[in-house]
C-alpha angles and dihedrals in degrees: 000000000000141000132168114223114201127151118200123172119196135176140175092251101157092060089058091048091051090049089052090049090053091053090049089051091051090050090049091049092052089048092052091045091053091051092050092052092049106032093164095052119116123245091252091056094056111102111235122226117276097257092179090075091049091047092051091052098047091043087071090062116100090216131070109269129187137171124214134177133227091273090061094249122145109240103172139359136174126238095264091056090055091045097049098035113034123208102049094247129150110272097260089054099051093109095241095144134281095276093050091045091055090049091051093046091050092048090050092051091047092050092050088052104037103021096243140045138165142194117212095214142351123177128234121170093337094311123112118218130195110220124209121186125190130181111227145157132091090279095029089250099138138064120214112209122195124186115193122179115246115225108227103155122110119240089258093051091047091051091050091051094045096048092046094043140053095311090055091050090049090053090049090055088053091052096255117134114210133187135166118221126197125226090264091057097254124131116255100181139344140189124244094259093057093044090051094052096039101041107013098250134074090220096047114130106230097158115135092018122129107265092205089060091059096050134044135186124219128215092274094055095254117145123225138175108254093218092061093061123191095347094054118134117228121251132205108237124205115197118199117183118218100207098167139110092015093305095123110165097026114122148172118235122201117191125194127182111258108215093181098248095113126258097255092057099038131092088234091071090055091051092050092050090049089052091049090049092058096048117099092223121092105251132168137175122225128190128228091271091057096253124138115256099172140354126184125224094261091055092050092048094051092044090051097232137113124242095248089049098049106136119232096245132042090230089067090068096061136065116278092255091061098042097091093047093052094046094048093047093049091048092049094049092044094056102031136065123309104274141126140221146154133247128188114240138168118229121223092243092047106036093158096054124070116217131190116247111198115209126189129176118233129208129193092014098116114233093353106096105158135038116208125198132193123184118218100230097158093119091046090049091048092052091047090052092049092049092046091049093048091048091048093049091049092050092046090048092053090047091049091051091050093048091049090051093052093045091050089058091052093045091049090060094044095048092043095052090046089055091049091050092048088058088062096039111054123193110293093038114125091240097042097089093047093051091046090051091053090051092048092051090048090054089052089053089050089056089055090054088051088055090051090051089049091054093048089047092238100117123110112254126197101205122199135180105258146150120249094223090056091052092048091049092051094052099038095085093053091043093055090057091048094049095054129212097297095062120069118211118215120186124189128177126190123209127255098040112160124227120265133206111233144122105273093207093052091044089054088050089055092053093045093049092050091045094051091048089050091050091053089050090056105055091160094045133263144155130302113199124196116188134176126192141153120261118205127203090255089056090052091050090051089054090060090209118173091203107042113076117222112264146095116306141175110224123215110189124188117184135167139190094231136125095290131222124280116247093241091055098044094083093053103046094099094052114106117256092012110129138152092205124107120273110282095019100087142017096209091235100103099085093033088057090049090050093050095048093048094047093045088052090056094253138122130233127200129185127206123180143162126193110259094006103074138246133277128200118195117195118192115198118184113244119245112251098193128088116289117213116212115246116247114271095223123041115210113220109239118225113253109255116243115247109273123228109249097193119113143166102210126127113246133190110210113201114188131141096203108085096207094050092045092050097050093044091050092051092046094052095041089053089056090057100261124137104236131193122180139215131186098219143354095278092055089047091054089050090060089058091044088056089060099259121139130196137197093221139013114214106191141169115235104221113049136145122260095011124011127217099262093050090051091047093052091050092048094050091046092052105029107026130242102354117186110244133190114188121201123190145155089229123084121278093228092056095043096049089059091054098037094055094188129132127227098022128137126219133214116187121217135269096050135166129231090259093050096052090047090053092046092051092047091052093046091052092053093074 
């Protein structure tokens, strides 16, 4: 006979804290308003906020809550704060120790600055508390502190505390004897009812005694207390294993007097079912024929069925492949010895996720022969999926960046050789069109590598302070031509949208990509809606998003009335090369590019779709908090620069590990009149200087074997002074400048043409 006793109390505490913060803010607003109406009034004449309302609100919270002002004074606290932290002092002055005081002071400063802060754990009398701090009030003049205990005990330790504490005493009053037994068979804790029957006194200390010495089983399988001898009355024993946190073998035993009337007809059965109903674990009772007798709410929730739709057999809850295994295991445990175990099954509603089904045999429990247990691990599974998805996206991003780098090297050679061939084949030549076509296709391939860099967030952005409605207006004319006549474009802007800091060209690319995808999802026509609106911190709180931080955002929403995206595909749409379009009608890089641009701009993107009802993409960009200068009303047309002479006579050291890139760059620079020497890596480049050679400019790749470009440049500048350096790389300039950490260097992105490398060298030599 087995039963798992666990008591978990939960509550929506943060909602109460936010409500309290709102009331504090209202009180602060009224205080400020009263001061504005009576500017000459003295401080003593200003009516303070009604803290009784605030106290009543925070008193409902199950955590310790306090409110302090900018002077560090405690203004209000609930009863739990006074109970857990004596003295009624502001949180930094609670006398928790110097380390905890520093943590609280730092959290307070962070909350004053950023609006929110938290501490994972601080200790007080052996209890760890998680601390959350939030700035609040109409004028942000208060701090709301919340201390919530952190549960750190294992399931075995919790069971020991519960059985030996108030829960155990409550069970004793109901006539249920409870004891926890360690893996070695010794008693860890017991309630008064068990101690009375086993040792003759409710206060008897039976800890560390052999449990088997206190109980014995007769030939018929009935269980008795050894101390009661021949006249002992049998008890029904429920054995619940606690196989968790390395405590394999530990268990909880519940004993109930067996008066011989049969469990099904006794009041004890009702009490047991009531106890099972209140436990947060999914538990169910099954008879010897394998039919359900009882299932609590947690079991039904995990199994994904309603009470009135509970099937007759446990095997009906799982996929067909697992039915036989469940039925055989239930039958074996129902007719064999009292033991327990777990099997992995897949539920009908979750065929892709395996879940552990705990099975324990019962004896002396009337018609109940087997206890089933299901653990609600939906949140754990959700977190695992999110971590796996984030890890996969990060790995794919790194792979995409590496692929783009290698392709840029290849495309550099192709485009360079095409330029060199075009110099020998002028327009009108029989080969001119073929060479030009090769170059055009190479440029198209280069645009694909830029999309890969955008997805991996390694492209170079040129952010500006701009307004979302202006960007939408700029791109609307082009978008209308791309959508065609069958798709209607609707644009709506709300007032009060803050400025954002983003690359306008990349932001336009985001809108175009989403618009083209929407057009393809509406083959018979439809409506594409683009909306912009402000999002306040209160709006973000109302969303209850675990991903979007609280703050001010500008929302760009793009929705269509198309076919929608299937649920199983929605989590993959931002992956590169994933597409639901037919072969040849999409590369699968459109949405991955959108994702990369939004994330690199510091924003967030969410997708929501339903088959047959369309798709909606919401992009949240943080508003710019700095000063925004108005653009000039009249733009002066700059005079077109005259073509610059690209010829030169300087001496250049070209350092590049890719033979094809090194060859084309050498030919391009030699043709412009430069004297060029080459090296395969940084070490070979340093050897040229060690041999006494000097150069006007170093043109070097960044990533190379043996010694990379930045390491070589640092060594050269340390030994030979301020050497001119031009870096070239297939990675993005923005990413490389953070890793290079060198001043006065120039950058040339790959792939480049003969003209581009000549211009870059000319500009680098001007310094």
